[in-house]
C-alpha positions in Angstrom: -33.3 1.3 -0.4 -36.0 2.1 2.1 -35.3 3.8 5.5 -35.7 0.6 7.5 -33.2 -1.3 5.4 -30.8 1.6 5.7 -31.1 1.6 9.4 -30.2 -2.1 9.5 -26.9 -1.5 7.7 -23.8 -1.2 9.9 -22.4 2.3 10.4 -19.0 2.9 8.7 -15.9 4.8 9.8 -13.5 5.8 7.1 -10.0 6.4 8.4 -7.3 8.4 6.5 -3.7 8.8 7.4 -2.6 12.2 5.9 0.7 13.9 5.4 1.4 16.6 2.8 -1.6 15.7 0.7 -2.8 19.1 -0.4 -2.9 18.0 -4.0 -5.4 15.1 -3.5 -7.1 15.4 -0.1 -10.2 17.3 -1.1 -10.9 15.0 -4.0 -10.3 11.9 -1.9 -12.7 13.0 0.8 -15.3 14.0 -1.7 -15.2 10.5 -3.3 -15.9 9.1 0.2 -18.8 11.4 0.9 -20.3 10.7 -2.5 -20.5 7.0 -1.9 -24.1 5.8 -2.2 -24.1 3.9 1.1 -27.4 4.3 2.9 -26.0 3.6 6.3 -24.3 6.1 8.7 -20.9 7.3 7.6 -18.0 9.3 9.2 -14.6 10.3 8.0 -11.7 10.5 10.5 -8.6 12.2 9.1 -5.4 11.7 11.1 -3.2 14.8 10.5 0.6 14.4 10.5 3.0 17.5 10.6 2.5 18.6 7.0 4.5 21.4 5.4 1.9 22.2 2.8 -1.8 23.3 3.0 -3.1 19.9 4.1 -4.2 21.1 7.5 -6.0 24.1 6.1 -7.8 22.0 3.5 -8.8 19.5 6.3 -10.2 22.3 8.4 -12.3 23.4 5.5 -13.6 19.9 5.0 -14.6 19.7 8.6 -16.4 23.0 8.4 -18.3 21.9 5.2 -19.5 18.5 6.4 -20.4 17.4 9.9 -19.4 13.8 9.0 -15.7 14.8 8.7 -13.4 15.1 11.8 -9.7 15.3 12.4 -7.4 13.8 15.0 -3.7 14.6 15.5 -0.8 12.4 14.5 2.3 14.3 15.7 4.7 11.5 14.7 3.7 11.6 11.0 4.0 7.8 10.8 1.3 6.0 8.9 0.6 3.2 11.4 0.4 5.7 14.3 -2.0 7.7 12.2 -4.2 4.7 11.5 -4.4 3.8 15.1 -5.2 7.3 16.1 -8.0 7.4 13.5 -9.3 4.1 14.7 -9.4 5.3 18.3 -11.1 8.5 17.2 -13.8 6.7 15.2 -16.8 4.9 16.6 -18.5 2.6 14.0 -18.4 -1.2 13.7 -17.0 -1.2 10.1 -13.6 0.5 9.5 -12.6 1.4 5.9 -9.0 2.5 5.3 -8.4 5.1 2.6 -5.2 7.0 2.0 -5.0 10.7 1.3 -4.1 10.1 -2.4 -6.6 7.2 -2.8 -9.9 7.7 -4.6 -12.7 5.3 -4.0 -14.7 4.1 -7.0 -18.5 4.2 -6.9 -20.1 1.5 -4.8 -16.9 0.6 -3.0 -18.2 0.8 0.6 -21.6 -0.8 -0.1 -19.9 -3.7 -1.9 -17.2 -4.1 0.8 -19.8 -4.2 3.6 -21.9 -6.7 1.8 -18.9 -9.0 1.2 -17.8 -8.8 4.8 -21.1 -10.4 5.7 -21.4 -12.8 2.8 -17.9 -14.2 3.1 -17.8 -14.0 6.9 -14.4 -12.2 6.4 -12.3 -10.1 8.8 -11.0 -7.9 6.0 -11.9 -7.4 2.4 -10.1 -5.4 -0.3 -9.5 -5.1 -4.0 -7.3 -3.5 -6.6 -4.8 -0.7 -6.3 -5.7 1.0 -9.6 -2.8 3.2 -10.3 -3.7 6.1 -12.6 -1.5 9.1 -13.4 -2.1 12.8 -14.2 1.2 13.5 -16.0 3.3 11.6 -18.5 5.7 10.4 -15.7 2.8 9.3 -13.5 1.2 7.5 -16.4 4.5 5.6 -16.9 4.6 4.7 -13.2 1.0 3.6 -13.2 1.7 1.3 -16.2 4.7 -0.1 -14.3 2.7 -0.6 -11.1 -0.1 -2.5 -12.8 2.2 -4.8 -14.8 3.7 -8.2 -13.9 7.1 -7.1 -15.1 6.8 -4.2 -12.6 5.3 -5.8 -9.5 5.1 -9.5 -10.2 1.9 -11.4 -9.7 0.3 -9.5 -6.8 -3.4 -9.7 -7.4 -4.2 -6.3 -5.8 -1.8 -4.7 -8.4 -2.6 -6.7 -11.5 -6.1 -8.1 -10.9 -7.3 -11.7 -10.5 -10.2 -13.8 -9.4 -12.0 -13.3 -6.1 -10.8 -15.5 -3.2 -8.8 -15.7 0.0 -5.6 -13.7 0.0 -2.5 -13.1 2.2 -3.1 -9.4 2.0 -5.2 -6.8 0.2 -4.8 -3.1 -0.7 -6.0 -0.8 2.1 -8.8 -2.9 3.5 -12.3 -2.8 5.0 -12.3 -4.3 8.5 -14.5 -5.4 11.4 -13.7 -3.1 14.3 -13.9 -6.0 16.7 -11.0 -7.7 14.9 -8.8 -4.5 14.9 -9.5 -4.0 18.6 -8.8 -7.6 19.6 -5.5 -7.6 17.7 -4.4 -4.2 19.0 -4.6 -2.4 15.6 -1.6 -1.7 13.5 1.9 -2.4 14.8 3.4 1.1 15.0 7.0 -0.2 14.6 6.2 -1.1 11.0 6.7 2.2 9.2 6.0 0.4 6.0 4.5 -3.0 5.3 2.1 -2.5 8.2 -0.8 -3.8 6.1 0.9 -7.1 5.3 1.9 -7.5 9.0 -1.6 -6.8 10.3 -3.2 -9.2 7.7 -0.7 -11.8 8.8 -1.9 -11.5 12.4 -5.5 -11.6 11.3 -4.9 -14.9 9.4 -3.0 -16.3 12.4 -6.1 -15.4 14.5 -8.2 -17.5 12.1 -9.7 -14.6 10.2 -10.3 -14.6 6.5 -8.7 -12.0 4.2 -10.8 -11.7 1.0 -9.7 -10.2 -2.3 -12.1 -9.2 -5.0 -11.6 -7.3 -8.2 -15.0 -5.7 -7.6 -13.3 -3.2 -5.3 -11.0 -0.6 -6.9 -9.3 2.4 -5.4 -7.7 4.9 -7.8 -4.1 5.5 -6.7 -2.0 8.5 -7.7 1.6 7.5 -8.2 4.6 9.5 -6.9 5.2 12.6 -9.0 9.0 12.3 -9.5 11.8 9.8 -9.9 13.3 10.7 -6.5 9.9 10.2 -4.7 9.3 6.9 -6.4 12.9 5.7 -5.6 12.4 6.6 -1.9 9.0 4.9 -1.8 10.3 1.6 -3.3 13.5 1.7 -1.2 11.4 1.9 1.9 9.2 -0.9 0.6 12.2 -3.2 0.2 13.7 -2.2 3.5 10.5 -3.1 5.4 9.8 -6.2 3.4 13.1 -7.5 4.7 12.0 -6.7 8.2 8.8 -8.7 7.6 10.8 -11.7 6.3 13.0 -11.7 9.3 10.0 -11.3 11.6 7.7 -13.9 10.0 9.3 -17.2 9.1 8.4 -18.6 5.7 7.1 -15.3 4.3 9.8 -15.0 1.6 8.9 -16.0 -2.0 10.6 -15.6 -5.4 8.7 -12.4 -6.2 10.4 -10.7 -3.2 13.9 -12.0 -4.2 13.7 -10.9 -7.8 14.5 -7.2 -7.2 17.5 -7.9 -4.9 18.8 -10.3 -7.5 18.4 -7.7 -10.2 20.2 -5.1 -8.2 23.1 -7.4 -7.4 23.4 -8.5 -11.1 23.4 -5.0 -12.4 25.7 -3.5 -9.8 28.2 -6.3 -9.8 28.1 -6.5 -13.6 28.9 -2.8 -14.0 31.7 -2.9 -11.5 33.3 -6.1 -12.8 32.8 -5.1 -16.4 34.7 -1.9 -15.8 37.4 -3.3 -13.6 37.9 -6.9 -14.8 36.5 -7.8 -18.2 33.6 -6.5 -20.5 32.0 -10.0 -20.4 30.6 -9.1 -17.0 28.5 -6.4 -18.7 26.3 -9.2 -20.0 24.2 -9.2 -16.8 23.3 -5.4 -16.8 22.9 -5.7 -20.6 20.4 -8.5 -20.3 18.5 -6.6 -17.6 18.3 -3.5 -19.8 17.1 -5.5 -22.8 14.4 -7.1 -20.6 13.2 -3.7 -19.3 13.1 -2.2 -22.8 11.3 -5.3 -24.2 8.8 -5.3 -21.3 8.2 -1.5 -21.8 7.3 -2.1 -25.4 4.6 -4.5 -24.3 3.3 -2.6 -21.3 3.6 0.8 -22.9 0.7 0.2 -25.4 -1.8 3.1 -25.1 0.7 5.5 -23.5 1.8 8.8 -24.9 5.2 8.8 -26.6 6.8 10.6 -23.6 5.2 8.2 -21.1 6.5 5.2 -23.2 10.0 6.7 -23.1 9.8 7.1 -19.3 8.4 3.6 -18.6 11.8 1.9 -18.6 13.0 4.5 -16.1 10.0 3.9 -13.9 10.5 0.1 -14.0 14.2 0.3 -13.3 13.7 2.8 -10.4 11.1 0.5 -8.8 13.2 -2.7 -9.2 16.6 -1.4 -8.2 15.3 0.9 -5.3 13.3 -2.0 -3.9 16.3 -4.4 -4.2 18.7 -1.9 -2.7 16.3 -1.3 0.3 15.9 -5.1 0.8 19.7 -5.8 0.7 20.6 -2.9 3.0 17.9 -3.2 5.6 19.7 -3.4 8.9 19.2 -6.4 11.2 19.0 -3.9 14.1 15.7 -2.7 12.6 14.2 -6.2 12.6 15.5 -6.8 16.2 13.8 -3.6 17.3 10.5 -4.5 15.7 10.6 -8.1 17.0 11.5 -7.0 20.6 8.5 -4.6 20.6 6.0 -7.1 19.5 4.3 -9.5 21.9 3.9 -12.5 19.6 7.6 -12.5 18.7 9.2 -15.9 19.3 12.8 -17.0 20.0 13.0 -18.3 16.5 12.1 -14.9 15.1 14.7 -13.3 17.3 17.4 -15.7 16.2 16.6 -15.0 12.5 17.3 -11.3 13.0 20.7 -11.8 14.6 
């Protein structure tokens, strides 16, 4: 592309919320800086209170490339980090990337083009989970299968078109500023909540499989369980805050958790017949793992049922135990909240 054409392209700010990301941060930033985007580019890393070498690595990246800068995020919360990075950036296009997310070649160039072509407020693509260990390979297989996450296009793929939400996102700054950025009360599910407000404002959210971000799964059962418990907990907050946002995909994990838990308790205390429910779930998980485990190592195949059950049951537990007080706090702090939303959280 010639110099004149490059000068006509909008400048891009890449924002990164980072906490304890020493394992992936350098590679994630390198993937951004290696993007073949002819326009101006900056990377703004919002640093939470990490307990590993994340801050040291970030300082090295700043020293190595003038396009990289850092801003503080003392709370460590993701939405606060995103808002801090947005405030610390300056360009008209804002690209969100996480500290363990790796952009694929052409990501920024394609996203900027689609923002213009589709007249969209936000564009995004596929969360392409990819592991580095047998356990992470098993989690990646679970996260990219319909038995693991349902029919969400940004997990499993699909055709390009309007969407309720997308993974990460590439935004017009004017939209973020007009809507006040991310709602910092949403510790999780802040992407879905922001995209909801964008749609309510008349903006288009555009999904395309052309955009892929390589995602590194959680490295242990415990970390995966916490991640999905939090997902379920905050998805319940979203459903209490936004009327009509519940669908069958969100209710499947709570139903599975109740069926397994009640079946085990009643099967032990009342009659073995009640063990049919957890038995059916186990058979379903094992059967699904046979199908989704093709191409995995023998160890990863053996771990796949564990990954699937951890995701389902942790999400379901988080959804069912999410306190109403949390939803009331979020609703009370948010300007667009209505009396109907408040009544739903009581």
